N, CA, C and O atoms as a Maestro MAE file, in Angstrom:
{
 s_m_m2io_version
 :::
 2.0.0
}

f_m_ct {
 s_m_title
 :::
 protein
 m_atom[340] {
  # First column is atom index #
  i_m_mmod_type
  r_m_x_coord
  r_m_y_coord
  r_m_z_coord
  i_m_residue_number
  s_m_chain_name
  s_m_pdb_residue_name
  s_m_pdb_atom_name
  i_m_atomic_number
  :::
  1 25 102.528 140.511 84.663 1 A "MET " " N  " 7
  2 3 103.387 141.651 85.495 1 A "MET " " CA " 6
  3 2 104.986 141.052 85.400 1 A "MET " " C  " 6
  4 15 105.148 139.833 85.446 1 A "MET " " O  " 8
  5 25 105.750 141.649 85.313 2 A "GLU " " N  " 7
  6 3 107.308 141.217 85.291 2 A "GLU " " CA " 6
  7 2 107.854 140.647 86.590 2 A "GLU " " C  " 6
  8 15 107.483 141.125 87.661 2 A "GLU " " O  " 8
  9 25 108.696 139.671 86.537 3 A "VAL " " N  " 7
  10 3 109.251 139.392 87.604 3 A "VAL " " CA " 6
  11 2 110.461 139.869 87.289 3 A "VAL " " C  " 6
  12 15 110.946 139.776 86.162 3 A "VAL " " O  " 8
  13 25 111.199 140.587 88.592 4 A "SER " " N  " 7
  14 3 112.795 140.812 88.029 4 A "SER " " CA " 6
  15 2 113.711 140.649 89.891 4 A "SER " " C  " 6
  16 15 113.227 140.009 90.825 4 A "SER " " O  " 8
  17 25 114.536 141.126 89.919 5 A "ASP " " N  " 7
  18 3 115.749 140.189 90.210 5 A "ASP " " CA " 6
  19 2 115.286 141.763 91.580 5 A "ASP " " C  " 6
  20 15 114.873 141.373 92.671 5 A "ASP " " O  " 8
  21 25 115.350 142.595 91.469 6 A "ASN " " N  " 7
  22 3 115.194 143.861 91.569 6 A "ASN " " CA " 6
  23 2 113.587 144.253 92.225 6 A "ASN " " C  " 6
  24 15 112.730 144.884 91.607 6 A "ASN " " O  " 8
  25 25 113.401 143.535 94.046 7 A "PRO " " N  " 7
  26 3 111.449 143.804 93.703 7 A "PRO " " CA " 6
  27 2 110.828 145.712 93.683 7 A "PRO " " C  " 6
  28 15 109.746 146.236 93.422 7 A "PRO " " O  " 8
  29 25 112.162 146.230 94.099 8 A "GLY " " N  " 7
  30 3 112.417 148.016 94.034 8 A "GLY " " CA " 6
  31 2 112.076 148.248 93.001 8 A "GLY " " C  " 6
  32 15 110.918 148.658 93.090 8 A "GLY " " O  " 8
  33 25 112.370 148.236 92.082 9 A "LYS " " N  " 7
  34 3 112.153 148.503 90.110 9 A "LYS " " CA " 6
  35 2 110.629 148.376 89.850 9 A "LYS " " C  " 6
  36 15 109.971 149.276 89.328 9 A "LYS " " O  " 8
  37 25 110.006 146.918 90.346 10 A "CYS " " N  " 7
  38 3 108.505 146.324 90.065 10 A "CYS " " CA " 6
  39 2 107.893 147.590 90.982 10 A "CYS " " C  " 6
  40 15 106.948 148.163 90.440 10 A "CYS " " O  " 8
  41 25 108.255 148.054 92.160 11 A "GLN " " N  " 7
  42 3 107.535 149.134 92.758 11 A "GLN " " CA " 6
  43 2 107.639 150.499 92.039 11 A "GLN " " C  " 6
  44 15 106.726 151.325 92.062 11 A "GLN " " O  " 8
  45 25 108.680 150.657 91.472 12 A "HIS " " N  " 7
  46 3 109.360 151.799 90.998 12 A "HIS " " CA " 6
  47 2 107.813 151.566 89.564 12 A "HIS " " C  " 6
  48 15 106.834 152.311 89.523 12 A "HIS " " O  " 8
  49 25 108.058 150.361 88.587 13 A "ASN " " N  " 7
  50 3 106.999 150.801 88.057 13 A "ASN " " CA " 6
  51 2 105.713 150.479 87.433 13 A "ASN " " C  " 6
  52 15 105.146 150.703 86.364 13 A "ASN " " O  " 8
  53 25 105.432 149.735 88.765 14 A "TYR " " N  " 7
  54 3 103.724 150.103 89.398 14 A "TYR " " CA " 6
  55 2 103.392 151.368 89.918 14 A "TYR " " C  " 6
  56 15 102.216 151.668 89.710 14 A "TYR " " O  " 8
  57 25 104.237 152.431 90.695 15 A "ASP " " N  " 7
  58 3 104.700 153.986 91.037 15 A "ASP " " CA " 6
  59 2 104.117 154.945 90.086 15 A "ASP " " C  " 6
  60 15 103.224 155.760 90.321 15 A "ASP " " O  " 8
  61 25 104.917 154.682 88.666 16 A "TYR " " N  " 7
  62 3 104.711 154.752 88.109 16 A "TYR " " CA " 6
  63 2 103.772 155.085 86.611 16 A "TYR " " C  " 6
  64 15 103.588 156.141 86.005 16 A "TYR " " O  " 8
  65 25 103.364 153.875 86.387 17 A "TRP " " N  " 7
  66 3 101.461 153.444 86.323 17 A "TRP " " CA " 6
  67 2 100.544 154.030 86.910 17 A "TRP " " C  " 6
  68 15 99.547 154.563 86.424 17 A "TRP " " O  " 8
  69 25 100.850 153.946 87.926 18 A "GLU " " N  " 7
  70 3 99.355 154.600 89.170 18 A "GLU " " CA " 6
  71 2 98.994 156.214 88.964 18 A "GLU " " C  " 6
  72 15 98.019 156.729 88.416 18 A "GLU " " O  " 8
  73 25 100.337 156.911 89.715 19 A "VAL " " N  " 7
  74 3 101.009 158.155 88.870 19 A "VAL " " CA " 6
  75 2 99.861 158.416 87.372 19 A "VAL " " C  " 6
  76 15 98.704 158.837 87.339 19 A "VAL " " O  " 8
  77 25 100.713 157.994 86.347 20 A "THR " " N  " 7
  78 3 99.822 158.428 85.490 20 A "THR " " CA " 6
  79 2 98.300 158.468 84.927 20 A "THR " " C  " 6
  80 15 97.668 159.253 84.220 20 A "THR " " O  " 8
  81 25 97.863 156.579 85.936 21 A "PHE " " N  " 7
  82 3 97.070 156.671 85.625 21 A "PHE " " CA " 6
  83 2 95.805 157.727 86.109 21 A "PHE " " C  " 6
  84 15 94.763 158.161 85.618 21 A "PHE " " O  " 8
  85 25 96.685 157.874 87.573 22 A "PHE " " N  " 7
  86 3 95.967 159.521 87.911 22 A "PHE " " CA " 6
  87 2 95.449 160.838 87.646 22 A "PHE " " C  " 6
  88 15 94.501 161.616 87.535 22 A "PHE " " O  " 8
  89 25 96.830 160.555 87.612 23 A "ALA " " N  " 7
  90 3 96.993 162.229 86.978 23 A "ALA " " CA " 6
  91 2 95.959 161.577 85.087 23 A "ALA " " C  " 6
  92 15 95.096 162.428 84.871 23 A "ALA " " O  " 8
  93 25 95.938 160.933 84.433 24 A "THR " " N  " 7
  94 3 95.687 161.183 83.578 24 A "THR " " CA " 6
  95 2 93.520 161.068 83.327 24 A "THR " " C  " 6
  96 15 92.807 161.409 82.383 24 A "THR " " O  " 8
  97 25 93.222 160.489 84.571 25 A "LEU " " N  " 7
  98 3 91.777 160.439 85.209 25 A "LEU " " CA " 6
  99 2 91.304 161.936 85.522 25 A "LEU " " C  " 6
  100 15 90.235 162.447 85.188 25 A "LEU " " O  " 8
  101 25 92.393 162.539 86.269 26 A "TRP " " N  " 7
  102 3 92.351 164.096 86.316 26 A "TRP " " CA " 6
  103 2 92.173 165.060 85.939 26 A "TRP " " C  " 6
  104 15 91.367 165.963 86.164 26 A "TRP " " O  " 8
  105 25 93.212 164.850 85.120 27 A "SER " " N  " 7
  106 3 93.016 165.563 83.531 27 A "SER " " CA " 6
  107 2 91.663 165.724 83.174 27 A "SER " " C  " 6
  108 15 90.891 166.674 83.301 27 A "SER " " O  " 8
  109 25 91.535 164.535 82.677 28 A "LEU " " N  " 7
  110 3 90.093 164.225 81.570 28 A "LEU " " CA " 6
  111 2 88.738 164.548 82.630 28 A "LEU " " C  " 6
  112 15 87.698 165.020 82.170 28 A "LEU " " O  " 8
  113 25 88.950 164.129 84.544 29 A "TRP " " N  " 7
  114 3 87.909 165.391 84.658 29 A "TRP " " CA " 6
  115 2 87.692 166.240 84.244 29 A "TRP " " C  " 6
  116 15 86.878 166.667 83.425 29 A "TRP " " O  " 8
  117 25 89.292 166.973 85.439 30 A "LEU " " N  " 7
  118 3 88.818 168.880 84.874 30 A "LEU " " CA " 6
  119 2 88.342 169.367 83.724 30 A "LEU " " C  " 6
  120 15 87.358 170.107 83.683 30 A "LEU " " O  " 8
  121 25 89.155 168.903 82.460 31 A "ALA " " N  " 7
  122 3 88.904 168.798 81.308 31 A "ALA " " CA " 6
  123 2 87.129 168.940 80.765 31 A "ALA " " C  " 6
  124 15 86.436 169.853 80.316 31 A "ALA " " O  " 8
  125 25 86.932 167.592 81.083 32 A "SER " " N  " 7
  126 3 85.118 168.374 81.479 32 A "SER " " CA " 6
  127 2 84.101 168.989 82.293 32 A "SER " " C  " 6
  128 15 82.916 169.320 82.269 32 A "SER " " O  " 8
  129 25 85.041 168.985 82.962 33 A "ASN " " N  " 7
  130 3 84.535 170.265 84.157 33 A "ASN " " CA " 6
  131 2 84.429 171.976 83.449 33 A "ASN " " C  " 6
  132 15 83.579 172.863 83.365 33 A "ASN " " O  " 8
  133 25 85.259 171.846 83.212 34 A "ASP " " N  " 7
  134 3 85.991 172.991 82.503 34 A "ASP " " CA " 6
  135 2 84.907 173.052 81.578 34 A "ASP " " C  " 6
  136 15 84.145 174.018 81.609 34 A "ASP " " O  " 8
  137 25 84.758 172.125 80.759 35 A "LEU " " N  " 7
  138 3 83.638 172.030 79.120 35 A "LEU " " CA " 6
  139 2 82.257 172.955 79.684 35 A "LEU " " C  " 6
  140 15 81.757 174.045 79.406 35 A "LEU " " O  " 8
  141 25 81.983 171.871 80.601 36 A "VAL " " N  " 7
  142 3 80.507 171.355 81.219 36 A "VAL " " CA " 6
  143 2 80.147 172.879 81.894 36 A "VAL " " C  " 6
  144 15 79.302 173.694 81.524 36 A "VAL " " O  " 8
  145 25 80.909 172.935 82.785 37 A "PHE " " N  " 7
  146 3 80.829 174.074 83.933 37 A "PHE " " CA " 6
  147 2 80.612 175.833 82.940 37 A "PHE " " C  " 6
  148 15 79.676 176.630 83.003 37 A "PHE " " O  " 8
  149 25 82.157 175.907 81.945 38 A "ASN " " N  " 7
  150 3 83.253 177.295 82.177 38 A "ASN " " CA " 6
  151 2 82.589 177.598 79.901 38 A "ASN " " C  " 6
  152 15 82.818 178.531 79.131 38 A "ASN " " O  " 8
  153 25 81.933 176.506 79.744 39 A "ASN " " N  " 7
  154 3 82.368 176.667 78.340 39 A "ASN " " CA " 6
  155 2 83.530 176.786 77.794 39 A "ASN " " C  " 6
  156 15 83.671 177.724 77.009 39 A "ASN " " O  " 8
  157 25 84.668 175.889 78.047 40 A "VAL " " N  " 7
  158 3 85.869 176.286 77.915 40 A "VAL " " CA " 6
  159 2 86.431 174.774 77.502 40 A "VAL " " C  " 6
  160 15 86.438 173.772 78.216 40 A "VAL " " O  " 8
  161 25 87.024 174.950 75.771 41 A "SER " " N  " 7
  162 3 87.461 173.755 75.164 41 A "SER " " CA " 6
  163 2 88.231 173.370 75.389 41 A "SER " " C  " 6
  164 15 88.681 174.289 76.073 41 A "SER " " O  " 8
  165 25 89.294 172.293 75.435 42 A "ARG " " N  " 7
  166 3 90.303 172.072 75.129 42 A "ARG " " CA " 6
  167 2 91.165 170.694 74.273 42 A "ARG " " C  " 6
  168 15 90.932 169.493 74.135 42 A "ARG " " O  " 8
  169 25 92.188 171.580 73.850 43 A "SER " " N  " 7
  170 3 92.140 170.552 72.620 43 A "SER " " CA " 6
  171 2 92.921 169.253 73.039 43 A "SER " " C  " 6
  172 15 93.637 169.571 73.989 43 A "SER " " O  " 8
  173 25 93.070 168.059 72.764 44 A "ALA " " N  " 7
  174 3 93.662 166.887 72.562 44 A "ALA " " CA " 6
  175 2 95.315 166.821 73.440 44 A "ALA " " C  " 6
  176 15 95.680 165.993 74.274 44 A "ALA " " O  " 8
  177 25 96.023 167.931 72.919 45 A "SER " " N  " 7
  178 3 97.599 168.365 72.974 45 A "SER " " CA " 6
  179 2 97.491 169.290 74.498 45 A "SER " " C  " 6
  180 15 98.108 169.236 75.562 45 A "SER " " O  " 8
  181 25 96.710 169.881 74.130 46 A "GLU " " N  " 7
  182 3 96.355 170.433 75.904 46 A "GLU " " CA " 6
  183 2 96.507 169.363 76.861 46 A "GLU " " C  " 6
  184 15 97.411 169.038 77.631 46 A "GLU " " O  " 8
  185 25 95.319 168.894 76.581 47 A "VAL " " N  " 7
  186 3 94.900 167.732 77.757 47 A "VAL " " CA " 6
  187 2 96.139 166.644 77.803 47 A "VAL " " C  " 6
  188 15 96.522 166.045 78.808 47 A "VAL " " O  " 8
  189 25 96.522 166.568 76.842 48 A "GLY " " N  " 7
  190 3 98.151 165.877 77.353 48 A "GLY " " CA " 6
  191 2 99.367 165.985 77.578 48 A "GLY " " C  " 6
  192 15 100.071 165.077 78.019 48 A "GLY " " O  " 8
  193 25 99.675 166.919 77.346 49 A "ASP " " N  " 7
  194 3 100.137 168.247 78.046 49 A "ASP " " CA " 6
  195 2 100.039 168.288 80.280 49 A "ASP " " C  " 6
  196 15 100.658 167.990 81.301 49 A "ASP " " O  " 8
  197 25 99.150 168.715 79.911 50 A "GLN " " N  " 7
  198 3 98.690 168.692 81.257 50 A "GLN " " CA " 6
  199 2 98.959 167.591 82.517 50 A "GLN " " C  " 6
  200 15 99.580 167.535 83.578 50 A "GLN " " O  " 8
  201 25 97.835 166.537 81.462 51 A "ILE " " N  " 7
  202 3 99.041 164.806 82.381 51 A "ILE " " CA " 6
  203 2 100.303 164.606 82.245 51 A "ILE " " C  " 6
  204 15 100.776 163.930 83.158 51 A "ILE " " O  " 8
  205 25 101.383 165.097 81.066 52 A "LYS " " N  " 7
  206 3 102.584 164.919 81.302 52 A "LYS " " CA " 6
  207 2 103.217 165.868 82.056 52 A "LYS " " C  " 6
  208 15 104.392 165.629 82.337 52 A "LYS " " O  " 8
  209 25 102.572 167.214 82.579 53 A "THR " " N  " 7
  210 3 103.325 167.952 83.735 53 A "THR " " CA " 6
  211 2 102.528 167.341 85.116 53 A "THR " " C  " 6
  212 15 103.434 167.452 85.943 53 A "THR " " O  " 8
  213 25 101.751 166.953 85.610 54 A "ARG " " N  " 7
  214 3 100.668 166.270 86.399 54 A "ARG " " CA " 6
  215 2 102.121 165.064 86.241 54 A "ARG " " C  " 6
  216 15 103.141 165.586 86.693 54 A "ARG " " O  " 8
  217 25 102.310 163.910 85.811 55 A "VAL " " N  " 7
  218 3 102.728 163.029 86.317 55 A "VAL " " CA " 6
  219 2 104.357 163.187 86.339 55 A "VAL " " C  " 6
  220 15 105.153 162.392 86.839 55 A "VAL " " O  " 8
  221 25 104.640 164.383 85.686 56 A "ALA " " N  " 7
  222 3 106.485 165.264 86.582 56 A "ALA " " CA " 6
  223 2 106.102 165.285 87.721 56 A "ALA " " C  " 6
  224 15 106.649 164.519 88.513 56 A "ALA " " O  " 8
  225 25 105.039 166.166 88.180 57 A "MET " " N  " 7
  226 3 104.931 167.338 89.245 57 A "MET " " CA " 6
  227 2 104.923 166.066 90.722 57 A "MET " " C  " 6
  228 15 105.464 166.003 91.826 57 A "MET " " O  " 8
  229 25 104.008 165.248 89.944 58 A "TRP " " N  " 7
  230 3 103.188 164.063 91.546 58 A "TRP " " CA " 6
  231 2 104.553 162.613 91.731 58 A "TRP " " C  " 6
  232 15 104.600 161.796 92.651 58 A "TRP " " O  " 8
  233 25 105.860 162.755 90.088 59 A "MET " " N  " 7
  234 3 106.353 162.065 90.611 59 A "MET " " CA " 6
  235 2 107.904 162.532 91.214 59 A "MET " " C  " 6
  236 15 108.698 161.947 91.951 59 A "MET " " O  " 8
  237 25 107.922 163.271 90.839 60 A "LYS " " N  " 7
  238 3 108.580 164.774 91.528 60 A "LYS " " CA " 6
  239 2 108.304 164.692 93.440 60 A "LYS " " C  " 6
  240 15 108.915 164.478 94.487 60 A "LYS " " O  " 8
  241 25 107.289 164.947 93.047 61 A "ALA " " N  " 7
  242 3 107.190 164.958 94.476 61 A "ALA " " CA " 6
  243 2 107.180 163.504 95.107 61 A "ALA " " C  " 6
  244 15 107.953 163.387 96.058 61 A "ALA " " O  " 8
  245 25 106.604 162.607 94.835 62 A "LYS " " N  " 7
  246 3 106.445 161.152 95.208 62 A "LYS " " CA " 6
  247 2 107.880 160.994 95.783 62 A "LYS " " C  " 6
  248 15 107.914 160.786 96.996 62 A "LYS " " O  " 8
  249 25 109.255 161.065 95.032 63 A "PHE " " N  " 7
  250 3 110.063 160.269 95.195 63 A "PHE " " CA " 6
  251 2 111.128 161.176 95.464 63 A "PHE " " C  " 6
  252 15 112.205 160.603 95.304 63 A "PHE " " O  " 8
  253 25 111.350 163.288 96.076 64 A "GLU " " N  " 7
  254 3 111.434 163.793 96.350 64 A "GLU " " CA " 6
  255 2 112.775 164.270 95.879 64 A "GLU " " C  " 6
  256 15 113.873 164.675 96.259 64 A "GLU " " O  " 8
  257 25 111.919 163.936 94.652 65 A "ILE " " N  " 7
  258 3 113.509 164.459 93.464 65 A "ILE " " CA " 6
  259 2 113.916 165.951 93.600 65 A "ILE " " C  " 6
  260 15 112.937 166.538 93.139 65 A "ILE " " O  " 8
  261 25 114.612 166.672 93.892 66 A "LYS " " N  " 7
  262 3 115.398 168.229 93.210 66 A "LYS " " CA " 6
  263 2 116.060 168.317 92.135 66 A "LYS " " C  " 6
  264 15 115.989 169.254 91.340 66 A "LYS " " O  " 8
  265 25 116.627 167.520 92.057 67 A "VAL " " N  " 7
  266 3 117.334 167.718 91.160 67 A "VAL " " CA " 6
  267 2 117.209 168.457 89.237 67 A "VAL " " C  " 6
  268 15 117.776 169.166 88.406 67 A "VAL " " O  " 8
  269 25 116.078 167.641 89.485 68 A "TYR " " N  " 7
  270 3 115.454 167.682 87.848 68 A "TYR " " CA " 6
  271 2 114.518 168.498 88.064 68 A "TYR " " C  " 6
  272 15 113.804 168.515 89.067 68 A "TYR " " O  " 8
  273 25 114.452 169.432 86.871 69 A "SER " " N  " 7
  274 3 113.261 170.564 87.447 69 A "SER " " CA " 6
  275 2 111.400 169.695 86.355 69 A "SER " " C  " 6
  276 15 111.701 168.757 85.617 69 A "SER " " O  " 8
  277 25 110.095 170.009 86.374 70 A "VAL " " N  " 7
  278 3 109.049 169.922 86.267 70 A "VAL " " CA " 6
  279 2 109.562 169.582 84.464 70 A "VAL " " C  " 6
  280 15 109.695 168.480 83.933 70 A "VAL " " O  " 8
  281 25 109.682 170.400 84.101 71 A "GLU " " N  " 7
  282 3 110.373 170.449 82.058 71 A "GLU " " CA " 6
  283 2 111.447 170.487 82.338 71 A "GLU " " C  " 6
  284 15 111.832 171.656 82.304 71 A "GLU " " O  " 8
  285 25 112.489 169.564 82.720 72 A "ASP " " N  " 7
  286 3 113.346 167.932 82.574 72 A "ASP " " CA " 6
  287 2 112.941 166.550 82.565 72 A "ASP " " C  " 6
  288 15 113.518 165.546 82.149 72 A "ASP " " O  " 8
  289 25 111.151 166.821 83.445 73 A "PHE " " N  " 7
  290 3 110.718 165.186 83.545 73 A "PHE " " CA " 6
  291 2 110.075 165.332 82.421 73 A "PHE " " C  " 6
  292 15 110.564 164.581 81.577 73 A "PHE " " O  " 8
  293 25 108.853 166.196 81.851 74 A "LYS " " N  " 7
  294 3 108.579 166.487 80.878 74 A "LYS " " CA " 6
  295 2 108.574 166.494 79.596 74 A "LYS " " C  " 6
  296 15 107.649 166.579 78.789 74 A "LYS " " O  " 8
  297 25 110.406 166.336 79.396 75 A "CYS " " N  " 7
  298 3 110.647 166.092 78.460 75 A "CYS " " CA " 6
  299 2 111.539 164.908 77.947 75 A "CYS " " C  " 6
  300 15 111.737 164.720 76.747 75 A "CYS " " O  " 8
  301 25 112.071 164.111 78.958 76 A "PHE " " N  " 7
  302 3 111.865 162.816 79.582 76 A "PHE " " CA " 6
  303 2 111.144 162.168 80.100 76 A "PHE " " C  " 6
  304 15 111.273 162.108 81.323 76 A "PHE " " O  " 8
  305 25 110.559 161.743 79.761 77 A "LEU " " N  " 7
  306 3 108.827 161.080 80.377 77 A "LEU " " CA " 6
  307 2 109.606 159.508 80.459 77 A "LEU " " C  " 6
  308 15 110.231 159.064 81.422 77 A "LEU " " O  " 8
  309 25 109.385 158.926 79.310 78 A "ASP " " N  " 7
  310 3 110.168 157.810 79.034 78 A "ASP " " CA " 6
  311 2 110.715 157.018 79.881 78 A "ASP " " C  " 6
  312 15 110.369 155.940 80.366 78 A "ASP " " O  " 8
  313 25 112.030 157.992 80.059 79 A "GLY " " N  " 7
  314 3 113.049 157.985 80.133 79 A "GLY " " CA " 6
  315 2 113.104 157.827 82.262 79 A "GLY " " C  " 6
  316 15 113.911 157.338 83.052 79 A "GLY " " O  " 8
  317 25 112.021 158.413 82.371 80 A "ILE " " N  " 7
  318 3 111.791 157.997 84.104 80 A "ILE " " CA " 6
  319 2 111.442 156.744 84.152 80 A "ILE " " C  " 6
  320 15 112.343 156.119 84.712 80 A "ILE " " O  " 8
  321 25 110.262 155.817 83.729 81 A "ARG " " N  " 7
  322 3 110.875 154.258 83.845 81 A "ARG " " CA " 6
  323 2 111.908 153.889 84.635 81 A "ARG " " C  " 6
  324 15 111.962 153.153 85.621 81 A "ARG " " O  " 8
  325 25 112.712 154.511 84.051 82 A "LYS " " N  " 7
  326 3 113.763 153.537 83.576 82 A "LYS " " CA " 6
  327 2 114.876 153.631 84.904 82 A "LYS " " C  " 6
  328 15 115.779 152.878 85.270 82 A "LYS " " O  " 8
  329 25 114.264 155.141 85.513 83 A "LEU " " N  " 7
  330 3 115.202 155.193 86.511 83 A "LEU " " CA " 6
  331 2 115.369 155.138 87.484 83 A "LEU " " C  " 6
  332 15 114.537 155.847 88.050 83 A "LEU " " O  " 8
  333 25 116.283 154.486 88.446 84 A "LYS " " N  " 7
  334 3 116.566 154.200 90.164 84 A "LYS " " CA " 6
  335 2 116.186 155.123 90.621 84 A "LYS " " C  " 6
  336 15 116.851 156.152 90.745 84 A "LYS " " O  " 8
  337 25 115.341 155.013 90.881 85 A "LEU " " N  " 7
  338 3 114.723 156.079 92.129 85 A "LEU " " CA " 6
  339 2 114.407 155.681 93.960 85 A "LEU " " C  " 6
  340 15 113.966 156.549 94.713 85 A "LEU " " O  " 8
  :::
 }
 m_bond[339] {
  # First column is bond index #
  i_m_from
  i_m_to
  i_m_order
  :::
  1 1 2 1
  2 2 3 1
  3 3 4 2
  4 3 5 1
  5 5 6 1
  6 6 7 1
  7 7 8 2
  8 7 9 1
  9 9 10 1
  10 10 11 1
  11 11 12 2
  12 11 13 1
  13 13 14 1
  14 14 15 1
  15 15 16 2
  16 15 17 1
  17 17 18 1
  18 18 19 1
  19 19 20 2
  20 19 21 1
  21 21 22 1
  22 22 23 1
  23 23 24 2
  24 23 25 1
  25 25 26 1
  26 26 27 1
  27 27 28 2
  28 27 29 1
  29 29 30 1
  30 30 31 1
  31 31 32 2
  32 31 33 1
  33 33 34 1
  34 34 35 1
  35 35 36 2
  36 35 37 1
  37 37 38 1
  38 38 39 1
  39 39 40 2
  40 39 41 1
  41 41 42 1
  42 42 43 1
  43 43 44 2
  44 43 45 1
  45 45 46 1
  46 46 47 1
  47 47 48 2
  48 47 49 1
  49 49 50 1
  50 50 51 1
  51 51 52 2
  52 51 53 1
  53 53 54 1
  54 54 55 1
  55 55 56 2
  56 55 57 1
  57 57 58 1
  58 58 59 1
  59 59 60 2
  60 59 61 1
  61 61 62 1
  62 62 63 1
  63 63 64 2
  64 63 65 1
  65 65 66 1
  66 66 67 1
  67 67 68 2
  68 67 69 1
  69 69 70 1
  70 70 71 1
  71 71 72 2
  72 71 73 1
  73 73 74 1
  74 74 75 1
  75 75 76 2
  76 75 77 1
  77 77 78 1
  78 78 79 1
  79 79 80 2
  80 79 81 1
  81 81 82 1
  82 82 83 1
  83 83 84 2
  84 83 85 1
  85 85 86 1
  86 86 87 1
  87 87 88 2
  88 87 89 1
  89 89 90 1
  90 90 91 1
  91 91 92 2
  92 91 93 1
  93 93 94 1
  94 94 95 1
  95 95 96 2
  96 95 97 1
  97 97 98 1
  98 98 99 1
  99 99 100 2
  100 99 101 1
  101 101 102 1
  102 102 103 1
  103 103 104 2
  104 103 105 1
  105 105 106 1
  106 106 107 1
  107 107 108 2
  108 107 109 1
  109 109 110 1
  110 110 111 1
  111 111 112 2
  112 111 113 1
  113 113 114 1
  114 114 115 1
  115 115 116 2
  116 115 117 1
  117 117 118 1
  118 118 119 1
  119 119 120 2
  120 119 121 1
  121 121 122 1
  122 122 123 1
  123 123 124 2
  124 123 125 1
  125 125 126 1
  126 126 127 1
  127 127 128 2
  128 127 129 1
  129 129 130 1
  130 130 131 1
  131 131 132 2
  132 131 133 1
  133 133 134 1
  134 134 135 1
  135 135 136 2
  136 135 137 1
  137 137 138 1
  138 138 139 1
  139 139 140 2
  140 139 141 1
  141 141 142 1
  142 142 143 1
  143 143 144 2
  144 143 145 1
  145 145 146 1
  146 146 147 1
  147 147 148 2
  148 147 149 1
  149 149 150 1
  150 150 151 1
  151 151 152 2
  152 151 153 1
  153 153 154 1
  154 154 155 1
  155 155 156 2
  156 155 157 1
  157 157 158 1
  158 158 159 1
  159 159 160 2
  160 159 161 1
  161 161 162 1
  162 162 163 1
  163 163 164 2
  164 163 165 1
  165 165 166 1
  166 166 167 1
  167 167 168 2
  168 167 169 1
  169 169 170 1
  170 170 171 1
  171 171 172 2
  172 171 173 1
  173 173 174 1
  174 174 175 1
  175 175 176 2
  176 175 177 1
  177 177 178 1
  178 178 179 1
  179 179 180 2
  180 179 181 1
  181 181 182 1
  182 182 183 1
  183 183 184 2
  184 183 185 1
  185 185 186 1
  186 186 187 1
  187 187 188 2
  188 187 189 1
  189 189 190 1
  190 190 191 1
  191 191 192 2
  192 191 193 1
  193 193 194 1
  194 194 195 1
  195 195 196 2
  196 195 197 1
  197 197 198 1
  198 198 199 1
  199 199 200 2
  200 199 201 1
  201 201 202 1
  202 202 203 1
  203 203 204 2
  204 203 205 1
  205 205 206 1
  206 206 207 1
  207 207 208 2
  208 207 209 1
  209 209 210 1
  210 210 211 1
  211 211 212 2
  212 211 213 1
  213 213 214 1
  214 214 215 1
  215 215 216 2
  216 215 217 1
  217 217 218 1
  218 218 219 1
  219 219 220 2
  220 219 221 1
  221 221 222 1
  222 222 223 1
  223 223 224 2
  224 223 225 1
  225 225 226 1
  226 226 227 1
  227 227 228 2
  228 227 229 1
  229 229 230 1
  230 230 231 1
  231 231 232 2
  232 231 233 1
  233 233 234 1
  234 234 235 1
  235 235 236 2
  236 235 237 1
  237 237 238 1
  238 238 239 1
  239 239 240 2
  240 239 241 1
  241 241 242 1
  242 242 243 1
  243 243 244 2
  244 243 245 1
  245 245 246 1
  246 246 247 1
  247 247 248 2
  248 247 249 1
  249 249 250 1
  250 250 251 1
  251 251 252 2
  252 251 253 1
  253 253 254 1
  254 254 255 1
  255 255 256 2
  256 255 257 1
  257 257 258 1
  258 258 259 1
  259 259 260 2
  260 259 261 1
  261 261 262 1
  262 262 263 1
  263 263 264 2
  264 263 265 1
  265 265 266 1
  266 266 267 1
  267 267 268 2
  268 267 269 1
  269 269 270 1
  270 270 271 1
  271 271 272 2
  272 271 273 1
  273 273 274 1
  274 274 275 1
  275 275 276 2
  276 275 277 1
  277 277 278 1
  278 278 279 1
  279 279 280 2
  280 279 281 1
  281 281 282 1
  282 282 283 1
  283 283 284 2
  284 283 285 1
  285 285 286 1
  286 286 287 1
  287 287 288 2
  288 287 289 1
  289 289 290 1
  290 290 291 1
  291 291 292 2
  292 291 293 1
  293 293 294 1
  294 294 295 1
  295 295 296 2
  296 295 297 1
  297 297 298 1
  298 298 299 1
  299 299 300 2
  300 299 301 1
  301 301 302 1
  302 302 303 1
  303 303 304 2
  304 303 305 1
  305 305 306 1
  306 306 307 1
  307 307 308 2
  308 307 309 1
  309 309 310 1
  310 310 311 1
  311 311 312 2
  312 311 313 1
  313 313 314 1
  314 314 315 1
  315 315 316 2
  316 315 317 1
  317 317 318 1
  318 318 319 1
  319 319 320 2
  320 319 321 1
  321 321 322 1
  322 322 323 1
  323 323 324 2
  324 323 325 1
  325 325 326 1
  326 326 327 1
  327 327 328 2
  328 327 329 1
  329 329 330 1
  330 330 331 1
  331 331 332 2
  332 331 333 1
  333 333 334 1
  334 334 335 1
  335 335 336 2
  336 335 337 1
  337 337 338 1
  338 338 339 1
  339 339 340 2
  :::
 }
}
């Protein structure tokens, strides 16, 4: 774990990784269910895009960010961790 002079930054990094973890699990779960129950196969890039979309939507909602769109978040996902929210 990273030690920082700014405890809010550590919490923000934790929140980012927590959201990413759960968005990944949820997206894989839904893709698996689609395959098993609906016989719909998703490519890795489709699932990856769904993960990015969920991370963007959930982070935007968690921090009540109204300035950026979900598409903005998706385009700059790597930079989200560095934002001071």
